Each structure stands twice: as C-alpha cells, then as structure tokens.
C-alpha positions as CSV (number, residue, x, y, z in Angstrom):
1,X,16.7,170.7,169.0
2,X,16.8,173.9,167.6
3,X,13.9,176.3,167.1
4,X,13.2,177.3,163.2
5,X,15.8,180.6,162.5
6,X,17.4,179.6,165.4
7,X,21.6,179.7,164.7
8,X,23.4,176.4,166.1
9,X,27.5,176.0,166.5
10,X,29.1,173.6,164.5
11,X,30.4,171.9,167.3
12,X,26.5,171.1,168.3
13,X,25.4,170.2,164.8
14,X,28.6,167.5,164.7
15,X,27.3,166.2,168.0
16,X,23.7,166.3,166.8
17,X,24.7,164.3,163.5
18,X,27.0,161.9,165.3
19,X,23.7,160.8,167.8
20,X,21.6,160.5,164.8
21,X,24.1,158.2,163.5
22,X,24.8,156.0,166.5
23,X,21.7,153.7,165.7
24,X,23.2,152.4,162.2
25,X,25.0,149.8,162.2
26,X,29.0,149.9,161.6
27,X,30.1,148.2,158.5
28,X,33.6,148.8,157.5
29,X,34.5,147.9,153.8
30,X,37.5,147.0,152.3
31,X,39.1,148.9,149.7
32,X,39.0,147.0,146.5
33,X,42.9,146.6,144.6
34,X,42.8,149.5,142.1
35,X,45.2,146.8,140.0
36,X,43.5,143.4,140.1
37,X,45.5,140.4,140.5
38,X,46.2,138.2,137.0
39,X,45.3,135.1,138.6
40,X,42.0,133.7,140.9
41,X,42.4,133.9,144.9
42,X,43.3,130.0,145.1
43,X,46.6,130.1,142.6
44,X,48.6,130.0,145.7
45,X,46.7,127.5,147.5
46,X,49.6,125.0,147.1
47,X,52.0,127.4,148.8
48,X,49.9,126.4,152.2
49,X,51.2,122.8,152.2
50,X,54.8,121.4,152.6
51,X,56.3,117.9,152.9
52,X,58.5,117.0,156.1
53,X,59.8,113.7,157.1
54,X,57.4,112.0,154.5
55,X,54.4,113.8,156.6
56,X,52.4,116.3,154.6
57,X,51.7,119.3,156.5
58,X,48.8,121.9,155.5
59,X,48.4,124.9,157.0
60,X,45.2,125.6,158.7
61,X,45.6,128.4,161.0
62,X,47.8,131.3,160.9
63,X,48.2,133.0,164.9
64,X,48.4,129.8,166.5
65,X,50.3,128.2,163.3
66,X,48.7,125.0,163.2
67,X,48.9,122.3,160.6
68,X,47.1,119.4,159.5
69,X,49.5,116.4,159.5
70,X,48.6,113.9,156.9
71,X,50.3,110.2,156.5
72,X,50.0,106.1,155.8
73,X,51.3,103.6,157.9
74,X,52.6,100.0,156.9
75,X,49.3,99.0,155.9
76,X,48.7,101.8,153.7
77,X,45.9,103.4,156.1
78,X,45.7,107.0,156.0
79,X,46.5,109.0,159.6
80,X,45.6,112.6,160.0
81,X,46.3,114.7,163.2
82,X,46.8,118.2,164.1
83,X,50.3,119.7,164.8
84,X,49.9,123.0,166.7
85,X,52.8,125.7,167.3
86,X,53.4,125.9,171.4
87,X,52.2,129.2,172.8
88,X,54.6,132.4,172.9
89,X,56.5,132.5,175.6
90,X,57.5,128.5,174.9
91,X,59.2,126.7,172.3
92,X,58.3,123.6,170.9
93,X,55.0,121.7,168.8
94,X,52.0,119.9,170.2
95,X,50.8,116.9,167.9
96,X,47.2,116.3,168.7
97,X,46.2,113.2,168.3
98,X,42.4,112.3,167.2
99,X,41.2,110.9,170.3
100,X,42.5,114.7,172.4
101,X,45.8,113.5,173.5
102,X,47.9,116.1,173.3
103,X,52.2,115.3,172.9
104,X,54.9,118.0,173.2
105,X,58.0,117.9,171.3
106,X,60.8,120.1,171.2
107,X,60.8,120.9,167.1
108,X,59.0,120.6,164.3
109,X,61.1,118.1,163.0
110,X,60.9,115.3,165.9
111,X,57.2,116.2,165.9
112,X,57.1,115.1,161.8
113,X,59.4,111.9,163.2
114,X,56.8,111.1,165.2
115,X,53.7,111.4,163.5
116,X,55.7,109.2,160.5
117,X,56.1,106.3,162.7
118,X,52.7,106.5,164.1
119,X,50.1,103.2,163.3
120,X,46.5,102.3,163.4
121,X,45.3,99.7,165.3
122,X,41.9,98.1,165.1
123,X,40.1,97.9,168.9
124,X,37.5,95.5,169.2
125,X,34.5,96.4,170.2
126,X,33.7,94.5,173.7
C-alpha cells in the first residue's frame, strides 16, 4: 500500500484496482437490441417443426441436432421418440427409443420411415 502523499505508478494503481475487483462476481450482460423486434420472441416457434414421412419433427436441441419425433400407430396410439444426428465425423441419425435403445440409420429419411412404421404393443405383467 502507498503511504499518504506517496506517488504510485499507473501500472501499480491498475494492478491494485484489478486485485480489488477479483472477489466480485463476473456478470456479462448481453447488450439490448437497439431496434426491438416488432413481434414476440416465440413468433417463429413453428419454424422449429417440420413433417417428414408422416412424422412431426420438433427441434429440441441445436448441438447436436436433436429432434422430438411424434407419430401415431394404426390403432391411433401416440408414439414419441427422439432423433439425433450422429456425432461429427460420421454420417447418419440415431433413433432413441423410450426404453433406451438406439438404432442407427444412414439418412434422416430412412430413420423417419422407421419411426412411421413403429407400432405399440401391450405387454402383460407377469
């Protein structure tokens, strides 16, 4: 610390100021838009949905691209599974079934065709 009346260099003063701020939490705020959009944020919510091969795909996650795939079977029972793009370096998609199994398909079209052909089966409890 500097004694009263003692001059300290700009570098030392800056270093002391940085040390004093270290215990404060670092909060980064996003700058507000200068011209706000003329519609609400969820205006483009439908842009996250598309239909392929009779399967409604709703984007759930951007990285890795993951979709919620919804369809109905021949009895009208709803079927909901997840469709995830394979990791970088490999092509294809993985269909994640409710029990935890994952099936690999080389294209999204083939994965959607498989999902559209799924059927629900009642399993008796023994």
